[in-house]
PDB file with SEQRES, HELIX, SHEET and CRYST1 records, atoms N, CA, C and O in Angstrom:
SEQRES   1 A   65  MET PHE ILE ALA VAL ILE LEU ALA CYS ALA LEU HIS GLN          
SEQRES   2 A   65  PRO ASN MET CYS ALA VAL PHE GLU ASP GLU TYR GLY PRO          
SEQRES   3 A   65  TYR ALA THR LYS SER GLN CYS MET GLU ARG VAL GLU GLU          
SEQRES   4 A   65  MET THR THR VAL ILE GLY ASN ALA PHE PRO PHE PRO GLN          
SEQRES   5 A   65  THR PHE SER TYR LYS CYS THR LYS GLU GLY GLU SER THR          
HELIX    1 AA1 LYS A   30  ALA A   47  1                                  18    
SHEET    1 AA1 3 CYS A  17  GLU A  21  0                                        
SHEET    2 AA1 3 PHE A   2  ALA A  10 -1                                        
SHEET    3 AA1 3 GLN A  52  LYS A  60 -1                                        
CRYST1    1.000    1.000    1.000  90.00  90.00  90.00 P 1           1          
ATOM      1  N   MET A   1      16.794  19.557 -13.469  1.00  0.00           N  
ATOM      2  CA  MET A   1      15.720  18.635 -13.180  1.00  0.00           C  
ATOM      3  C   MET A   1      14.592  18.856 -14.193  1.00  0.00           C  
ATOM      4  O   MET A   1      14.264  19.992 -14.535  1.00  0.00           O  
ATOM      5  N   PHE A   2      14.009  17.756 -14.663  1.00  0.00           N  
ATOM      6  CA  PHE A   2      12.987  17.808 -15.713  1.00  0.00           C  
ATOM      7  C   PHE A   2      11.668  17.197 -15.240  1.00  0.00           C  
ATOM      8  O   PHE A   2      11.654  16.241 -14.464  1.00  0.00           O  
ATOM      9  N   ILE A   3      10.575  17.759 -15.717  1.00  0.00           N  
ATOM     10  CA  ILE A   3       9.225  17.299 -15.397  1.00  0.00           C  
ATOM     11  C   ILE A   3       8.527  16.910 -16.703  1.00  0.00           C  
ATOM     12  O   ILE A   3       8.564  17.657 -17.681  1.00  0.00           O  
ATOM     13  N   ALA A   4       7.888  15.729 -16.708  1.00  0.00           N  
ATOM     14  CA  ALA A   4       7.186  15.235 -17.902  1.00  0.00           C  
ATOM     15  C   ALA A   4       5.766  15.793 -17.952  1.00  0.00           C  
ATOM     16  O   ALA A   4       5.031  15.754 -16.965  1.00  0.00           O  
ATOM     17  N   VAL A   5       5.391  16.320 -19.137  1.00  0.00           N  
ATOM     18  CA  VAL A   5       4.051  16.845 -19.374  1.00  0.00           C  
ATOM     19  C   VAL A   5       3.566  16.285 -20.717  1.00  0.00           C  
ATOM     20  O   VAL A   5       4.288  16.331 -21.713  1.00  0.00           O  
ATOM     21  N   ILE A   6       2.343  15.758 -20.732  1.00  0.00           N  
ATOM     22  CA  ILE A   6       1.792  15.156 -21.948  1.00  0.00           C  
ATOM     23  C   ILE A   6       0.445  15.794 -22.278  1.00  0.00           C  
ATOM     24  O   ILE A   6      -0.377  16.032 -21.393  1.00  0.00           O  
ATOM     25  N   LEU A   7       0.237  16.064 -23.550  1.00  0.00           N  
ATOM     26  CA  LEU A   7      -1.050  16.521 -24.066  1.00  0.00           C  
ATOM     27  C   LEU A   7      -1.603  15.378 -24.916  1.00  0.00           C  
ATOM     28  O   LEU A   7      -0.990  14.989 -25.909  1.00  0.00           O  
ATOM     29  N   ALA A   8      -2.754  14.844 -24.530  1.00  0.00           N  
ATOM     30  CA  ALA A   8      -3.401  13.761 -25.276  1.00  0.00           C  
ATOM     31  C   ALA A   8      -4.684  14.298 -25.884  1.00  0.00           C  
ATOM     32  O   ALA A   8      -5.518  14.875 -25.187  1.00  0.00           O  
ATOM     33  N   CYS A   9      -4.838  14.103 -27.203  1.00  0.00           N  
ATOM     34  CA  CYS A   9      -6.022  14.594 -27.915  1.00  0.00           C  
ATOM     35  C   CYS A   9      -6.690  13.447 -28.665  1.00  0.00           C  
ATOM     36  O   CYS A   9      -6.017  12.584 -29.228  1.00  0.00           O  
ATOM     37  N   ALA A  10      -8.023  13.450 -28.666  1.00  0.00           N  
ATOM     38  CA  ALA A  10      -8.780  12.448 -29.403  1.00  0.00           C  
ATOM     39  C   ALA A  10      -8.650  12.718 -30.895  1.00  0.00           C  
ATOM     40  O   ALA A  10      -8.750  13.868 -31.325  1.00  0.00           O  
ATOM     41  N   LEU A  11      -8.429  11.683 -31.685  1.00  0.00           N  
ATOM     42  CA  LEU A  11      -8.302  11.857 -33.135  1.00  0.00           C  
ATOM     43  C   LEU A  11      -9.609  12.286 -33.771  1.00  0.00           C  
ATOM     44  O   LEU A  11      -9.604  13.087 -34.706  1.00  0.00           O  
ATOM     45  N   HIS A  12     -10.725  11.772 -33.287  1.00  0.00           N  
ATOM     46  CA  HIS A  12     -12.021  12.109 -33.890  1.00  0.00           C  
ATOM     47  C   HIS A  12     -12.523  13.494 -33.482  1.00  0.00           C  
ATOM     48  O   HIS A  12     -13.423  14.038 -34.121  1.00  0.00           O  
ATOM     49  N   GLN A  13     -11.949  14.067 -32.424  1.00  0.00           N  
ATOM     50  CA  GLN A  13     -12.278  15.430 -31.996  1.00  0.00           C  
ATOM     51  C   GLN A  13     -10.984  16.100 -31.525  1.00  0.00           C  
ATOM     52  O   GLN A  13     -10.696  16.100 -30.329  1.00  0.00           O  
ATOM     53  N   PRO A  14     -10.211  16.664 -32.433  1.00  0.00           N  
ATOM     54  CA  PRO A  14      -8.891  17.199 -32.086  1.00  0.00           C  
ATOM     55  C   PRO A  14      -8.902  18.299 -31.029  1.00  0.00           C  
ATOM     56  O   PRO A  14      -7.871  18.574 -30.415  1.00  0.00           O  
ATOM     57  N   ASN A  15     -10.053  18.929 -30.810  1.00  0.00           N  
ATOM     58  CA  ASN A  15     -10.109  19.952 -29.767  1.00  0.00           C  
ATOM     59  C   ASN A  15     -10.452  19.356 -28.404  1.00  0.00           C  
ATOM     60  O   ASN A  15     -10.550  20.088 -27.419  1.00  0.00           O  
ATOM     61  N   MET A  16     -10.635  18.047 -28.336  1.00  0.00           N  
ATOM     62  CA  MET A  16     -10.888  17.356 -27.079  1.00  0.00           C  
ATOM     63  C   MET A  16      -9.561  16.806 -26.566  1.00  0.00           C  
ATOM     64  O   MET A  16      -9.137  15.718 -26.954  1.00  0.00           O  
ATOM     65  N   CYS A  17      -8.916  17.568 -25.692  1.00  0.00           N  
ATOM     66  CA  CYS A  17      -7.580  17.225 -25.208  1.00  0.00           C  
ATOM     67  C   CYS A  17      -7.524  17.256 -23.686  1.00  0.00           C  
ATOM     68  O   CYS A  17      -8.356  17.883 -23.030  1.00  0.00           O  
ATOM     69  N   ALA A  18      -6.534  16.572 -23.144  1.00  0.00           N  
ATOM     70  CA  ALA A  18      -6.276  16.582 -21.703  1.00  0.00           C  
ATOM     71  C   ALA A  18      -4.771  16.700 -21.484  1.00  0.00           C  
ATOM     72  O   ALA A  18      -3.972  16.152 -22.244  1.00  0.00           O  
ATOM     73  N   VAL A  19      -4.404  17.419 -20.440  1.00  0.00           N  
ATOM     74  CA  VAL A  19      -2.995  17.588 -20.068  1.00  0.00           C  
ATOM     75  C   VAL A  19      -2.708  16.682 -18.871  1.00  0.00           C  
ATOM     76  O   VAL A  19      -3.465  16.660 -17.900  1.00  0.00           O  
ATOM     77  N   PHE A  20      -1.614  15.941 -18.952  1.00  0.00           N  
ATOM     78  CA  PHE A  20      -1.184  15.059 -17.871  1.00  0.00           C  
ATOM     79  C   PHE A  20       0.207  15.484 -17.418  1.00  0.00           C  
ATOM     80  O   PHE A  20       1.135  15.549 -18.225  1.00  0.00           O  
ATOM     81  N   GLU A  21       0.350  15.770 -16.133  1.00  0.00           N  
ATOM     82  CA  GLU A  21       1.658  16.104 -15.569  1.00  0.00           C  
ATOM     83  C   GLU A  21       2.091  14.962 -14.663  1.00  0.00           C  
ATOM     84  O   GLU A  21       1.308  14.470 -13.851  1.00  0.00           O  
ATOM     85  N   ASP A  22       3.321  14.554 -14.806  1.00  0.00           N  
ATOM     86  CA  ASP A  22       3.865  13.459 -14.020  1.00  0.00           C  
ATOM     87  C   ASP A  22       3.951  13.850 -12.550  1.00  0.00           C  
ATOM     88  O   ASP A  22       4.362  14.962 -12.218  1.00  0.00           O  
ATOM     89  N   GLU A  23       3.564  12.936 -11.680  1.00  0.00           N  
ATOM     90  CA  GLU A  23       3.639  13.180 -10.245  1.00  0.00           C  
ATOM     91  C   GLU A  23       4.817  12.470  -9.594  1.00  0.00           C  
ATOM     92  O   GLU A  23       5.022  12.613  -8.388  1.00  0.00           O  
ATOM     93  N   TYR A  24       5.607  11.698 -10.366  1.00  0.00           N  
ATOM     94  CA  TYR A  24       6.734  10.975  -9.797  1.00  0.00           C  
ATOM     95  C   TYR A  24       8.039  11.761  -9.875  1.00  0.00           C  
ATOM     96  O   TYR A  24       8.933  11.556  -9.054  1.00  0.00           O  
ATOM     97  N   GLY A  25       8.158  12.663 -10.860  1.00  0.00           N  
ATOM     98  CA  GLY A  25       9.402  13.395 -11.081  1.00  0.00           C  
ATOM     99  C   GLY A  25       9.645  14.420 -10.003  1.00  0.00           C  
ATOM    100  O   GLY A  25       8.948  14.416  -8.989  1.00  0.00           O  
ATOM    101  N   PRO A  26      10.589  15.277 -10.183  1.00  0.00           N  
ATOM    102  CA  PRO A  26      11.362  15.535 -11.394  1.00  0.00           C  
ATOM    103  C   PRO A  26      12.503  14.522 -11.587  1.00  0.00           C  
ATOM    104  O   PRO A  26      12.852  13.755 -10.691  1.00  0.00           O  
ATOM    105  N   TYR A  27      13.058  14.563 -12.798  1.00  0.00           N  
ATOM    106  CA  TYR A  27      14.130  13.645 -13.187  1.00  0.00           C  
ATOM    107  C   TYR A  27      15.412  14.418 -13.424  1.00  0.00           C  
ATOM    108  O   TYR A  27      15.386  15.553 -13.898  1.00  0.00           O  
ATOM    109  N   ALA A  28      16.530  13.800 -13.092  1.00  0.00           N  
ATOM    110  CA  ALA A  28      17.835  14.464 -13.190  1.00  0.00           C  
ATOM    111  C   ALA A  28      18.230  14.761 -14.630  1.00  0.00           C  
ATOM    112  O   ALA A  28      18.870  15.778 -14.899  1.00  0.00           O  
ATOM    113  N   THR A  29      17.851  13.876 -15.566  1.00  0.00           N  
ATOM    114  CA  THR A  29      18.258  14.062 -16.963  1.00  0.00           C  
ATOM    115  C   THR A  29      17.039  14.069 -17.883  1.00  0.00           C  
ATOM    116  O   THR A  29      15.980  13.545 -17.538  1.00  0.00           O  
ATOM    117  N   LYS A  30      17.207  14.668 -19.052  1.00  0.00           N  
ATOM    118  CA  LYS A  30      16.132  14.678 -20.045  1.00  0.00           C  
ATOM    119  C   LYS A  30      15.841  13.258 -20.515  1.00  0.00           C  
ATOM    120  O   LYS A  30      14.690  12.932 -20.806  1.00  0.00           O  
ATOM    121  N   SER A  31      16.849  12.420 -20.592  1.00  0.00           N  
ATOM    122  CA  SER A  31      16.689  11.030 -21.010  1.00  0.00           C  
ATOM    123  C   SER A  31      15.768  10.272 -20.040  1.00  0.00           C  
ATOM    124  O   SER A  31      14.902   9.513 -20.476  1.00  0.00           O  
ATOM    125  N   GLN A  32      15.949  10.472 -18.751  1.00  0.00           N  
ATOM    126  CA  GLN A  32      15.082   9.830 -17.760  1.00  0.00           C  
ATOM    127  C   GLN A  32      13.648  10.342 -17.902  1.00  0.00           C  
ATOM    128  O   GLN A  32      12.692   9.576 -17.776  1.00  0.00           O  
ATOM    129  N   CYS A  33      13.510  11.615 -18.161  1.00  0.00           N  
ATOM    130  CA  CYS A  33      12.189  12.214 -18.361  1.00  0.00           C  
ATOM    131  C   CYS A  33      11.512  11.591 -19.580  1.00  0.00           C  
ATOM    132  O   CYS A  33      10.321  11.283 -19.533  1.00  0.00           O  
ATOM    133  N   MET A  34      12.251  11.406 -20.659  1.00  0.00           N  
ATOM    134  CA  MET A  34      11.693  10.814 -21.876  1.00  0.00           C  
ATOM    135  C   MET A  34      11.251   9.368 -21.630  1.00  0.00           C  
ATOM    136  O   MET A  34      10.241   8.931 -22.181  1.00  0.00           O  
ATOM    137  N   GLU A  35      11.988   8.634 -20.818  1.00  0.00           N  
ATOM    138  CA  GLU A  35      11.573   7.276 -20.459  1.00  0.00           C  
ATOM    139  C   GLU A  35      10.231   7.315 -19.743  1.00  0.00           C  
ATOM    140  O   GLU A  35       9.360   6.482 -19.991  1.00  0.00           O  
ATOM    141  N   ARG A  36      10.072   8.287 -18.854  1.00  0.00           N  
ATOM    142  CA  ARG A  36       8.817   8.423 -18.117  1.00  0.00           C  
ATOM    143  C   ARG A  36       7.677   8.805 -19.066  1.00  0.00           C  
ATOM    144  O   ARG A  36       6.555   8.329 -18.895  1.00  0.00           O  
ATOM    145  N   VAL A  37       7.943   9.648 -20.053  1.00  0.00           N  
ATOM    146  CA  VAL A  37       6.933  10.013 -21.045  1.00  0.00           C  
ATOM    147  C   VAL A  37       6.426   8.752 -21.745  1.00  0.00           C  
ATOM    148  O   VAL A  37       5.220   8.597 -21.940  1.00  0.00           O  
ATOM    149  N   GLU A  38       7.322   7.865 -22.120  1.00  0.00           N  
ATOM    150  CA  GLU A  38       6.928   6.621 -22.790  1.00  0.00           C  
ATOM    151  C   GLU A  38       6.028   5.782 -21.885  1.00  0.00           C  
ATOM    152  O   GLU A  38       5.021   5.242 -22.341  1.00  0.00           O  
ATOM    153  N   GLU A  39       6.388   5.670 -20.599  1.00  0.00           N  
ATOM    154  CA  GLU A  39       5.553   4.926 -19.657  1.00  0.00           C  
ATOM    155  C   GLU A  39       4.173   5.557 -19.547  1.00  0.00           C  
ATOM    156  O   GLU A  39       3.159   4.860 -19.571  1.00  0.00           O  
ATOM    157  N   MET A  40       4.140   6.878 -19.426  1.00  0.00           N  
ATOM    158  CA  MET A  40       2.874   7.577 -19.249  1.00  0.00           C  
ATOM    159  C   MET A  40       1.963   7.430 -20.470  1.00  0.00           C  
ATOM    160  O   MET A  40       0.757   7.238 -20.315  1.00  0.00           O  
ATOM    161  N   THR A  41       2.521   7.516 -21.676  1.00  0.00           N  
ATOM    162  CA  THR A  41       1.676   7.386 -22.869  1.00  0.00           C  
ATOM    163  C   THR A  41       1.074   5.985 -22.969  1.00  0.00           C  
ATOM    164  O   THR A  41      -0.047   5.826 -23.451  1.00  0.00           O  
ATOM    165  N   THR A  42       1.802   4.985 -22.524  1.00  0.00           N  
ATOM    166  CA  THR A  42       1.264   3.623 -22.511  1.00  0.00           C  
ATOM    167  C   THR A  42       0.086   3.525 -21.546  1.00  0.00           C  
ATOM    168  O   THR A  42      -0.957   2.966 -21.887  1.00  0.00           O  
ATOM    169  N   VAL A  43       0.251   4.064 -20.352  1.00  0.00           N  
ATOM    170  CA  VAL A  43      -0.818   4.018 -19.346  1.00  0.00           C  
ATOM    171  C   VAL A  43      -2.037   4.817 -19.816  1.00  0.00           C  
ATOM    172  O   VAL A  43      -3.170   4.354 -19.684  1.00  0.00           O  
ATOM    173  N   ILE A  44      -1.811   6.003 -20.358  1.00  0.00           N  
ATOM    174  CA  ILE A  44      -2.916   6.839 -20.836  1.00  0.00           C  
ATOM    175  C   ILE A  44      -3.651   6.127 -21.976  1.00  0.00           C  
ATOM    176  O   ILE A  44      -4.882   6.110 -22.005  1.00  0.00           O  
ATOM    177  N   GLY A  45      -2.902   5.543 -22.909  1.00  0.00           N  
ATOM    178  CA  GLY A  45      -3.513   4.825 -24.035  1.00  0.00           C  
ATOM    179  C   GLY A  45      -4.353   3.645 -23.581  1.00  0.00           C  
ATOM    180  O   GLY A  45      -5.386   3.352 -24.183  1.00  0.00           O  
ATOM    181  N   ASN A  46      -3.921   2.961 -22.522  1.00  0.00           N  
ATOM    182  CA  ASN A  46      -4.693   1.830 -21.997  1.00  0.00           C  
ATOM    183  C   ASN A  46      -5.935   2.309 -21.234  1.00  0.00           C  
ATOM    184  O   ASN A  46      -6.970   1.643 -21.254  1.00  0.00           O  
ATOM    185  N   ALA A  47      -5.833   3.449 -20.571  1.00  0.00           N  
ATOM    186  CA  ALA A  47      -6.944   3.971 -19.779  1.00  0.00           C  
ATOM    187  C   ALA A  47      -8.043   4.572 -20.660  1.00  0.00           C  
ATOM    188  O   ALA A  47      -9.224   4.524 -20.316  1.00  0.00           O  
ATOM    189  N   PHE A  48      -7.640   5.136 -21.793  1.00  0.00           N  
ATOM    190  CA  PHE A  48      -8.581   5.767 -22.719  1.00  0.00           C  
ATOM    191  C   PHE A  48      -8.413   5.106 -24.081  1.00  0.00           C  
ATOM    192  O   PHE A  48      -7.674   5.607 -24.929  1.00  0.00           O  
ATOM    193  N   PRO A  49      -9.100   3.972 -24.297  1.00  0.00           N  
ATOM    194  CA  PRO A  49      -8.829   3.151 -25.482  1.00  0.00           C  
ATOM    195  C   PRO A  49      -9.459   3.627 -26.792  1.00  0.00           C  
ATOM    196  O   PRO A  49      -9.886   2.800 -27.597  1.00  0.00           O  
ATOM    197  N   PHE A  50      -9.524   4.928 -27.021  1.00  0.00           N  
ATOM    198  CA  PHE A  50      -9.956   5.424 -28.318  1.00  0.00           C  
ATOM    199  C   PHE A  50      -8.740   6.021 -29.020  1.00  0.00           C  
ATOM    200  O   PHE A  50      -7.778   6.401 -28.353  1.00  0.00           O  
ATOM    201  N   PRO A  51      -8.760   6.115 -30.348  1.00  0.00           N  
ATOM    202  CA  PRO A  51      -7.594   6.644 -31.062  1.00  0.00           C  
ATOM    203  C   PRO A  51      -7.247   8.065 -30.591  1.00  0.00           C  
ATOM    204  O   PRO A  51      -8.118   8.928 -30.483  1.00  0.00           O  
ATOM    205  N   GLN A  52      -5.978   8.280 -30.317  1.00  0.00           N  
ATOM    206  CA  GLN A  52      -5.534   9.572 -29.834  1.00  0.00           C  
ATOM    207  C   GLN A  52      -4.122   9.891 -30.280  1.00  0.00           C  
ATOM    208  O   GLN A  52      -3.383   9.007 -30.713  1.00  0.00           O  
ATOM    209  N   THR A  53      -3.755  11.141 -30.174  1.00  0.00           N  
ATOM    210  CA  THR A  53      -2.395  11.566 -30.466  1.00  0.00           C  
ATOM    211  C   THR A  53      -1.803  12.137 -29.192  1.00  0.00           C  
ATOM    212  O   THR A  53      -2.518  12.627 -28.317  1.00  0.00           O  
ATOM    213  N   PHE A  54      -0.496  12.063 -29.105  1.00  0.00           N  
ATOM    214  CA  PHE A  54       0.204  12.565 -27.934  1.00  0.00           C  
ATOM    215  C   PHE A  54       1.245  13.601 -28.352  1.00  0.00           C  
ATOM    216  O   PHE A  54       1.963  13.429 -29.337  1.00  0.00           O  
ATOM    217  N   SER A  55       1.302  14.661 -27.586  1.00  0.00           N  
ATOM    218  CA  SER A  55       2.403  15.614 -27.664  1.00  0.00           C  
ATOM    219  C   SER A  55       3.008  15.632 -26.272  1.00  0.00           C  
ATOM    220  O   SER A  55       2.300  15.450 -25.281  1.00  0.00           O  
ATOM    221  N   TYR A  56       4.294  15.848 -26.194  1.00  0.00           N  
ATOM    222  CA  TYR A  56       4.922  15.798 -24.880  1.00  0.00           C  
ATOM    223  C   TYR A  56       5.999  16.853 -24.764  1.00  0.00           C  
ATOM    224  O   TYR A  56       6.438  17.453 -25.746  1.00  0.00           O  
ATOM    225  N   LYS A  57       6.404  17.053 -23.532  1.00  0.00           N  
ATOM    226  CA  LYS A  57       7.463  18.014 -23.271  1.00  0.00           C  
ATOM    227  C   LYS A  57       8.121  17.632 -21.956  1.00  0.00           C  
ATOM    228  O   LYS A  57       7.444  17.252 -21.001  1.00  0.00           O  
ATOM    229  N   CYS A  58       9.429  17.734 -21.912  1.00  0.00           N  
ATOM    230  CA  CYS A  58      10.172  17.592 -20.662  1.00  0.00           C  
ATOM    231  C   CYS A  58      10.659  18.992 -20.307  1.00  0.00           C  
ATOM    232  O   CYS A  58      11.656  19.477 -20.842  1.00  0.00           O  
ATOM    233  N   THR A  59       9.932  19.625 -19.394  1.00  0.00           N  
ATOM    234  CA  THR A  59      10.270  20.996 -19.042  1.00  0.00           C  
ATOM    235  C   THR A  59      11.239  21.029 -17.869  1.00  0.00           C  
ATOM    236  O   THR A  59      11.201  20.175 -16.983  1.00  0.00           O  
ATOM    237  N   LYS A  60      12.101  22.026 -17.885  1.00  0.00           N  
ATOM    238  CA  LYS A  60      12.996  22.209 -16.752  1.00  0.00           C  
ATOM    239  C   LYS A  60      12.167  22.685 -15.573  1.00  0.00           C  
ATOM    240  O   LYS A  60      11.270  23.514 -15.726  1.00  0.00           O  
ATOM    241  N   GLU A  61      12.470  22.159 -14.409  1.00  0.00           N  
ATOM    242  CA  GLU A  61      11.738  22.535 -13.201  1.00  0.00           C  
ATOM    243  C   GLU A  61      11.792  24.042 -13.024  1.00  0.00           C  
ATOM    244  O   GLU A  61      12.862  24.646 -13.108  1.00  0.00           O  
ATOM    245  N   GLY A  62      10.644  24.644 -12.780  1.00  0.00           N  
ATOM    246  CA  GLY A  62      10.581  26.075 -12.613  1.00  0.00           C  
ATOM    247  C   GLY A  62      10.132  26.810 -13.852  1.00  0.00           C  
ATOM    248  O   GLY A  62       9.726  27.969 -13.755  1.00  0.00           O  
ATOM    249  N   GLU A  63      10.188  26.172 -15.038  1.00  0.00           N  
ATOM    250  CA  GLU A  63       9.676  26.783 -16.279  1.00  0.00           C  
ATOM    251  C   GLU A  63       8.176  26.627 -16.310  1.00  0.00           C  
ATOM    252  O   GLU A  63       7.642  25.653 -15.782  1.00  0.00           O  
ATOM    253  N   SER A  64       7.487  27.573 -16.922  1.00  0.00           N  
ATOM    254  CA  SER A  64       6.039  27.417 -17.071  1.00  0.00           C  
ATOM    255  C   SER A  64       5.765  26.465 -18.220  1.00  0.00           C  
ATOM    256  O   SER A  64       6.536  26.404 -19.177  1.00  0.00           O  
ATOM    257  N   THR A  65       4.647  25.706 -18.129  1.00  0.00           N  
ATOM    258  CA  THR A  65       4.304  24.713 -19.156  1.00  0.00           C  
ATOM    259  C   THR A  65       3.401  25.277 -20.212  1.00  0.00           C  
ATOM    260  O   THR A  65       3.024  24.567 -21.145  1.00  0.00           O  
TER     261      THR A  65                                                      
END                                                                             
């Protein structure tokens, strides 16, 4: 089982970042988790409309993030 985790950072201030953990998962496959990451980055980008970069990870349930 996989859990989606996203790190979003502002381009104009790279040390200004936020971590987002998915509340809908976990997902049976890494592929399903990656689909959720894509959905989440779209929502985050719309909610915070300034230029930003995203890093993501699909961690196995029980692993530390």
